[in-house]
N, C-alpha and C positions, 0 to 999 in steps of 0.2 A: 554464448550467445544464448540470451532467448527464442526460443523457437519461431514464438509469435512474431519478432520481429522483422523476418524475413519478406513477411505474409505481409504485414503493414506497410511495408515499403512498395513488394512485388504489388499486390494487391489495392491499395488505396493512397498510395504517396506521401505515408507519415512515416518520419523520420525521429522516434522518441528523443529526448534530449536531457528535459531534466526533469522534475519530480518532486514535489512539495508530502510531508508524510507525516504525520502525528500521532504518537498514541498515546493516550492518555487513560484513564480512571474513569467508568463511568457505570450509572445504574441500567440493571436490565429492565428496558422496554416490555408489556405484557407478550409481544409478539415473539420478540428475540426471547426470550427468558421462557416460553416453551418450548423451541425449536431448538434451545441449547441445554432444556431439561431443567433449568434454576427456578428457581420461585423470582416473580416481578421485583424489580429491585434490586436483585444481588450483584453483586459487584462482577463486574469483568472489564477486561480492555478495550476498547477500541480503538481500528484504526482509519484512518480516514488518509487518502491520497489523491492526488491532483497531478496528473503526470500532460507535460507541454511536449511539444514538436519543435522541429528546427526554426519554425516561424513564431515560435512565442505562444502558438494555440491548443488550449486545452482541447484532447481528445481522452482523456479517462480519468474517471472518477469514481474510487471502489471508500468502499465504509463496509464494515467487517466487526463482529465481535467475537471476542474468544475468551469461555471459561478460563479466569485466573487459574484454575487446578490443572488442567490442561495444554500448557500455555510453552512453549519454547519460540526463542528467538534464535535465530543466525545472522548475521549480516556480513560483507563481506566488504571490504575498505581499500579501494585504489586509491594512493594517492599521485599525485602530480610527480614528475622528477621535480629535483633541487634546482631552484635557478643557478647561474654561474657564479661562483663565490671570488 
């Protein structure tokens, strides 16, 4: 379990349930390029995520940029149980 989930539940009564996440190619805006030490317009990966609570209300918005030359992605996928056959 992510350590922040108990805090969200106990302090804010927020139960994360679903999220939409998009990872796409993007050109570096000037400020992002400077932060990542690449030229403006350089190819980056842009991640955007919107997370929803148990009531379907959004509570988290994330926009991150990553250098393509130092990026790794690890995804753990959990599949539901097969239905009775």
